[in-house]
N, C-alpha and C positions, 0 to 999 in steps of 0.2 A: 543028684546034687552037684555033684563036682561038674558035670557036664552042662546045667545051666548056668552055672557060674563063668564057666570057661566061655560061653558062647557071649555073654554081656560083656565081658573083657574084650571078645574080637570086633564088637558091633562099636564098642567106643573108640577103639582104635583106628576100626574102617573111618567111622565119621570125624575125627582129628585129621586122620589124612586128607578126608575130601575136603575140609576146611583150608587147612593148610596151602592143599594144591589151588584151592579155590582165590587164596588170598595172593599167591603167586601169581595168579592169572590176571587179576584186576590189575590194572595201572593207575597210578595217583595222578588226580587231575590236574593238568601243565596249562597255564595258560601262556601260549606262543605269541600272542601279539597283544599288547594291551591299546585301548584306546586312548586318543592324544589329546591334549585340551587346544582351543581355539580361539581366535581373536577374529569376531566379523560383523559387518554390519548388522542393524536392528532389522528383523523379520528375513535374514538369509535363514535357509534351509542347511541346517550342518547334518552331516553323518557320522556317525561317532559307532565305533567298530571294535567287537573282540574277539579272538580266536583262540580255541582252546582245544587239547587232546584228553580222551581219558576212554575208558572202556562203556563200551555201549551207548544209548541214547544221552547225548547232554543236553539240558536244560537250562534257561537263559532269564534273569530277571535283572531288569535297570531298576536303579532307585535315584531319587534326588538326595540334593543334601539334607534334607528335612526327614530321612528314611522314610519317606514316604516311597510305595511300587509306582513307576511311569506306567502309566493305564496303556495297555498294548507293547510294554515294551518288553517282550518274552522272545527276542529273536537275538542274532548276532549284531546285527546292525539296527541302529535307532537313531531314527529320523526327527531332528528335533528343528522346531522353529524358533529362532532365536530373538527373542523379544527380553531378558532381561538377565542379569550375570546369575549362573546356577552350576553346582556341584553337582557331576554324576559316578555312579559306581555301578560295574554290574556283577552279579551272582552268578557262578558256574555250578551246576550241581549233577549228579547223577543218580542213578536207581539204587545205589548202595548206600546212600546217604553222604556221600561224600561231598564237600563243596567248598570252594575258593573264592576269592574275590578279587576283581582288577584293580588295576591303581586308580584312584580319584583323579576325573578329570573337570576342568571347569570349561566351560563355556561363557566368554567375556564377549558382551555388546557394548558398540561404540557406536552411539546415536548423534553422528556428527558429519556434516559435508564429505562428500569423496569427491575431490576433484580428480579428474585422470581415470576412475577407476574404468575399468573395463566393463562392458555390458553383460560378458558373460564371462564372469571371475570364478577361476576355478582353485581359490584357496593359495596364489602365492602371494610373496609377500608385495605388499603394496602402502606406502606410506601414506597417510592422508592430511598428517598436521604436522608442519616442519616447526623448530624451534625458530625466534623472531630475533633480530637484530635489536637491541634496546640500548637506551642510555640510563644508567642508573646513579641516583646519588650513593657517594660514600657512607658506608653503615646502614643502608635501606637493603629489602631483601631483593633477592635477584630469584627470577622462577623461569625454568626453560623447561619447555614440554614437547614432545614426541610421541606421536602416534602412529601405528601400522596396523591394519588387517593381515593373517596369515594364518594357513595351517600346515604344520604345527603352530602354535602362538608364535609370538616374537618375543625375544629377548634383546635388552636394552644395553648398551655401554656406552659412556659419553666421553669426550675426547674435550681437552682444551690445549688449544696449537699444537695439534697431532698427539700430544700424549693421553695413554687411558688416566681417567679418573677412576682412583680407587673408592669402592662401596657405591659408586655412583652407575647403577643397572638396572634403574626401574624408567617408567617414563617422562616422569618429573624430576627435573634438576633443580634443589632448593639449596640458594645459601641464606641465611638468613641475614646476617651483617656483612656486607662487601667491604673489600677491601682495594687497593688499587691493587693487588696482587691475582683479583678475579679477573681482572679485565683479559680481553684475548678472544680468539676466535674458537667457538665450539660446535662441533658437530657431534652426531647420534650415529651409531651402529645399530642396526635393525637383523636379527639374524635368527635362524631356525636350523634344524639338523638339514636343511634342503639347498638354503641359498642366504646372504647377506645383502642387506642394503645400505645405502650411507643417507640421512637428510643433507639438506641444503646447510652450508655454513651461518652460522649466527655470530654477529660482531657486537661483543659486547663492550660499551664505553662506559670507565667508572670515572664520575667525576665530582667535583666538591659541591656545595650548596650555591656558590656563585656561577659556576661553569654550567649550573643545569639548564637547558634551553627549557623555555615553557610548556606548560603542557598543552596535549592537542583538544582543543576543544570541540565537544560532539553533542548532537543532540539527542534525545531520546526518542523521537519523533517529528515530524514536521508537517503541520497541519495549514490550511490555507484560506480562507472563505473570499471570494471574490463575487463582487456585487455590482452591476451595471442596468440603471434606470434610463431611457431613453423616451419611452411612451409616454409622456404625460398629459395628463386629461388637463389642466389648467394652465399650464405653462408650456414655453416654447419647446417642440420637440427637438432631441440629437440624434446623431447619424453615428458618434465614434463609437460610443461604449459596447457597441455590438462587437465589434473588432478587437477592440482593446481587451476586451475581459477573455477573449478565444486567445488571443495570442498569448497574454500574458499567461494564462491558465497553462496552455503547451509548453511553455519554457519554465515553471513553477514544478512541471512534473518531471520533468527533465533533472530538476533539482531534488529531486524525491520526495515532494511536498505531495499530500493527500488533498487535492484541490476538488471544492465544492464552487461551481460557478452559476452565479442565478442572473435571471434577466428581467426588469420588470417587477418589482416586489412593489406593494402597498407597504404603510408603516407598520401594519398587523405581522405584516408577512416577512420585514425584515427583523423585526425584534424577535420572532420566533426562530428566524435561520441564524440570528446571532447567538440566540440560547444555544442552539443545538451544536453550533461552532465551538462556542464555550464547554460546552459537555465534551468536547474530544480533545480540548487542551489538559495538561497535567504537570507534573515537577520535570522540570527538565525538554520538556518540548518547545520546538520553535513555532510559534503563533505569527502569522500574517494574515492581514486583513486589508484589502483593498475596495475602494468604491470608485465608481464614474457616473458622474450624472449632476444634477443641479445640487448648489448648497451654497451655505452663506456662516458668515463667521460674525460672533457679535460676545463681547467683553471676555475675549478670551476662549471662548468656545466654540467648535464648530458643529455646523447640522446638516444632516444629510436630507435631502427632499424626497421624500416617496412620491410614487409616480401619482396617488391619487392626495395628494395636497391641495387644499383648495387654495384659491386665489382672493383677498391673500392669505398666507399660510400663518399658523400660529405653532409653535414650538412644540407642541402636543401632535402637530402633524408630520413632526420630524423626529430624525435620530440622534442623539447626542454622541459625538466623538468620544470625548475624553470620559464619558463613561463606558464606552467602548471598552477603552486602555485598562480604566481602573478595575473592571470585572478579567480583564486578562492577566495582568499582574497578580491578581487575586489566586490565579489557578498555578501560581508559582511558575510559570513559564521561563526558560533560560533565555528565550529571544521574544519579543514582544515587538511588532512593525507594522505600523499602522500607514498604508499611502494612499493620499487622498487625491484624485485628479477633478479638485471642484472648486469654485470661486471662494473666497475669503473677504466678499465684501462686508463692511460693516455699514448698518442701515437706521440703527439710532446712536448718535454719537455722542449724545448728551446722557446717556443713561448711565446709572450708578453700577460700577463694576463690583461685580457678586463676589461672594468669595465659594471660588472653586476648592471642592475637595481635594486636597493633595495626592499624588503618587505615593507608596511607601518607598522606602529607601533601598530598595532591593536592585534597583538599576535596571539597566539591558532593556530599555524601553527607546524606540526609535519611530519619531514622524516623519515623511517625507512628504510636504506638501508641495503641491504643483504649482502654488504661487506665495507670494509674501501677502504678511495680511493689508487689509482693505483691497484688494487687489483681485483681478478676473482671472481664470482660467481659459485657455482656448482650444477649441478643435477646428482641424481644417479638413475640408473635402476637396479631395483633386482628381478626377477622373473617375469617380466612382468610389475610390477608396476613403475613408474617413479614419481621422487617427485623433485622440488627443496629444496634444503637442507634447504633454510631459512624460505620456506614457509611451510615446516614439521612442524616445531616448531611454526611458526607464527598460523597454523593451531591448533596447539594443545593448546594455551594459549587465543586465541581470544574472546574467549567466557566468559573469566574469568572478573569480576567486579575489579574494581579499574582505578587509573588515566591510560590513554592510555601511557603512558613513562613510566608507571612501568611494564605494560603488555610485553611491548616491551623489557625492560631491561631483563624478565624471559626469552623472545625469544631468545634473546642475551647470555644468561648464557647458555641454554640449547645448544645452535648452538657451542658455545666455549669449550663443552666438547664433542663434536662428533668428533671420532677420525678419521673418513673419509677428516675430512678438517684442524684438526689442524695442525697452522702453515701457512694454505693456504687462510683461510675463517674466518672473524671477521667481527659481524653485527656492524652497526655503527647508533646511534640516533643524530639526530638535530632537536630543538625543541625551541618555543619561548611563551610556555604554559606560561599563567598568572593566569589560574583557571585548579581545578582539575578536568578537562574534561574526560568521561569515553566513551567508545563506547556502552557500557550498558546503558549509561542515557536514561531515560523516554522521550517520546515523549509528547510534550505539544501543542497542537496547539490552544490553544486559543488565540485570537486576529489576527490568521493568515490563518482562514478559508478559504477565496478566493483564497489566493498564493496555499495552501494546494491542493485544488481542482484543479488548473490548472497543478501542477506538478502532479499530482495522473492521470489526464488524458494524458499527455504526454508520463508519464510512463507505463501508461497499453496498451497505444497504442503500445509500443516495446514490451509487453509480451503477448499480448492476443493471443490465442490459435483458430483457429477453432473451431466448433462445432463438435461434433460427429456425425455420420448419418449413417443409414443403407440402404444401397442400393436393392433393388430388382430385379432379372435379371429373362429373361424370363422364365429360366427353373425352378426357384420356388427358386433357393439359394437365401438366404440372407446374404450380408457380410457388417459388421459394419467397418466404417472407422473413427481411432481417430487418436488422436495426441498427441505427446509430444515436449517439449523442453529440449534438453540437454544445448544449450545457447540462447542468444538472437538472434544468427545470425543460429543457427543449428535446424533443423525442424524434428522431426521424425517421420514418418507415419504409423499406423498399419492395416492391412487387415485380419479379422477375420470371419470365416464362421458363422455363427449365427444359419443358420438352411439350410440342404443340400435339401430338396425337394424330392418329389417321384421318379424323373425321372434321377436324378444326384449323381452320386457316386466317391470318390478319387478324391477329389475338394481342388484345388491349386490356390493360389492368387498370381500376379504379377503386383507389383506397378511402376510405372514410373510417368513423370511429364514433363508438356508443359510449358515454356521451360525446358531443361534438364539444372540441377543445380551441381555446381562441387562439387565433393565428396573429401574432402580432408583429411579424413581418412581413404582413399583406400589402402593405401599404407603397404608395409609389418611392423610388428611390433606396429601394431595401434590396438591391440584387446582389449587393456582399454576401448576404448570406446564403443565397442561391448559389454563387460559386463554391462556398465551403460543403455545400451538399454535394455537389459533382465529385468532390476531391473523397467524398465518402463511399461512394459505389461507384462501379463501372457500368452503364445504358441500362439503368433498371428501365421496367416497363412502364412502373407507377410509384410517384414518391409520394408519401404523407408527411406533414409538418405537423406535429403536436407541441402546444408553447404551454406555458403558465400550467404546468404539471402540480404545482405547489398547490392547486385550488381542486384537485382532482380527490373525491371525498370515497370514490367507491373503485371497484373493477374497471380497467381500460378494456372495450371490446373492439379488436381492427376486423371492418367489413371488407372483406377481399370479394369486388366482383369482376368478373373475367367475361369479357365480350369478344364474342368470334365468329366468324361466317362458316357456317356449317358447307361443306364440298359439297354434299349432292344437292340438298336443296337450296343452297345460296342464298338461305336466311340470317339474318343478321341475330344473333341467340346471346344471351346472359345466362350465367351461373353465379352464386354465391356463395360463400362460405365465410365463416368467421373463426376469429382466434381470440380470446381471454387471454392477457397478457398483466393481469392483475394489476398492482398501483410500482408502474418503473420510475426508476432513478428517487429525483427527492420526493416524489409522492408517496414513498414508502415511508418518511417521516411525518406523514402528517402533522403538517405545520399548518394546519387550518385549525386543528385542536386548540391551538394557545390564541387563535384571532376572538378577538370582539365580536359579541351580536351584530355590534354597531359599525362593522366595517365598512367601509364604502367602496363600491363596485367602481373598478378600473377603465374597463373598455366595454364598449359595446359588443355583446358575442359575435364573434365573426368564426363560424362553423370551420374547421380545418378541412380541406377539401385536396385531393391528391392534384399533382399535375406534372402531364410528361414532358413539358419542357419548361425550361428555367426561363423568368423574365430577363430581359435583355434591356429594358427600360433604366435610364439613369436620371437621376436628378441634376438641375443644372448646376455647371460648375461656375462657384464665386470664385472671379478674379479680381485683383486690383489692375492698376492703369499698366505696368509692367510686366503683368502677366501669370503674376505668382496669386496661389490660391489665398484669399482673404480670411482670417480666422474668425471663429463664432465664438463668441462666450458661453460657459456653463453657467451663466448667472441666472439663478429664477427670478423673473421680475417680479417685485411688490411693489404695493400704491404708495405715493409719496408720505401721503399723511399721514402724522406721527400717532395718531390711535390707531392706526392699522398695521402699526409695524409690529414685527416679530416681539412677544413679550419674553421677561428673561424665564430663563428654565431651570428652577431651582433645582439644587443638587438632591433635595429630598424627594422629588418627584419620583413617584413607584415605577419600578420597569418592571413591565410586563414581561 
C-alpha cells in the first residue's frame, strides 16, 4: 500500500516537472514588425506585412474593420486592391493556443487626379493636391486642402508665414470666421518616417466686402447646335453655310463646347434636332444656337427657312427663333446665345403686330443678328472660298476672352468697316445680360456630375465614329477602313490598301453603302468640301462621302470592292467585303422618329459613291468692277402678292 502511494506521488512530480520544463521552452508570440497605414490611388495594389516570432509554426489570419476574415488572408503578407477606405488587423497564433494581434492599420484611398505621378510608383511621398491662393471676405470661411500619397501614410502640419499652426495637422485647414490676422502665406509639410515634402505656397488675402473682387463665373457645361441650310429645293442655293458651320464648330470645340453640327435639314428635322439640343441644356449650362441659311423677320419674330420650304412658304414651313430662345431659357441655362447669319427682311409691313410671349426675367440671353431689321445678310464667293460676311468676322473674334456682348461688338465693328456691305448690312446685338458671361468661361461640374454624365452620353452618341478595321481579302491584300466626320450628319469613309500581297498588283478600292445615302455635295461648285476631306486622311485609295445621316432608319453597311490585277494571269479581278457600322453619328438620335408622316422629300436621291480624286471644278467668281467679290443675299425669295406672304405665326402654335 505504501509503495503504490509513493509511486503516484513520484508520477505527479514528474508530470509537473515536465509541464514546467515545457512552459519554459515555449516562447511568447512577439510581433517584431507591425503593418503600416498607407494612402494610395484608387485601384492601387497594396501589400500589408506583419512579422512575428514564437515557438513552432505560426498561423496568420487577417481581418477587416467589420471583424470579417479576409478571404485568403492567411499569410504574413496581404495583397489588397485598394478601392475604398478600410481598416485591417492581423491575428497571429501558435499550436499552443497562444495568440496576439497586430496594430490596426488603415488603407486610405484618394480618387483624385494624379498630376506628375510616376508611372511606376513605389510608395514615396507624392503631393497631388496643393492649397490654392484665395481672396476671402472677412468673416467668411477659409478652407485649404493638401493631399498626398505615401507608404507609410503621410502626416500633415500647416504653417502660416513660416510658423507652425497648433492643432492643424490634417489634410484640411479650416477657419470658420476669418479676420485680418488670418491673411498671409500658408504652407503644408507632408511627412512620414522616411521623408518630408512641402506643398506649394498659398497666399491668402482677407478683404472687406467692398474690396472683394467679383466672383469667377463658370458654366456647368457648354453645348452648341449649329445648322447650315444651303441646298434648297424651291429657293436659291447658298454656298457659304458649309464652311461657316465647319469652321465655327471647330472654334467652339476649342472653347469646350459640345458641338452638334448639321447640314441641310427639313423643318421636321430641324424641330427634332432642336428638341435634342434642348434636352442637353440644364441649370448652369451655356447654350449656343447658330443658324446659317435663308430666313426672314416679321412683326419682331425671326423665322428660319427649312430646305424643303415651298414657294411661297408659310410660317408652318419655318422655325420661329424666339420660340427656341424661350425654351432655352426655360431650361434655366446660365447663358443662352443665338447667332443668326440670315436675312431679316419684312415682307408684310401692314400687318398688325402680334403679342409675343415675353421671356422670363432671368436674363443672360444674347441675340447676335448678322444684319439689322428689314435688311439682308450676304455671303461672298472668292476663288472657291465661300463665307457669310457676319460669320467671317465672328470666327475671327470668337476665341477672345471678354463679355460675350463685347466680343460681338468687335464683330460688328469689323463688319461695319467691310466695303462689300457698306450701307447694305449692319450687325445688331440684343441682350439681357446681367453678368459678364463669356464664351471662354471655365467649366465647373461640381455638384452636377449626374447631369453631366447624361449629357455626355447623349452627345457622344451623336459624335461617335465607327472604329477603324483592317479587312483581309482572299488574294492577300489588306485594306484598312477608317472614318471621319465632316459634320454630325456627314460621314467620310476611307479605304486604304495596307498590304498588296504576293499575287496582286495595281490595286484600287471602290466604296459604296447600303442603303445608298444622299450626297448633297456632289453638285458643281462644292470643291470646298473636297478640300476638307483631303485634310482628314493621307492618300487614301478610296473615299466615300455619306450625307444626311439623320434620315437613316437602320444599320448602315459599307461595301468595300477591291479591284486588282493578278500577277500570273494578268486578269483584272474583283473581291468584295462588307462592314456593318450600325447607326453612326447623329443617326443614333433617330430624329426621323419625331418627323410627321407628311414630311416633304428634300432631294432626289443621289447615291453616295466613292471617288479617288477630288473635284477641282470651281464656280464662276462673281466680281464687281473693281475686282472685289460681289456679295449674295441670304434672303429666300417670296412672291410679292400680299395673299401669298408669310402669315402670322401664332405663339400658341404647337411645337412638335
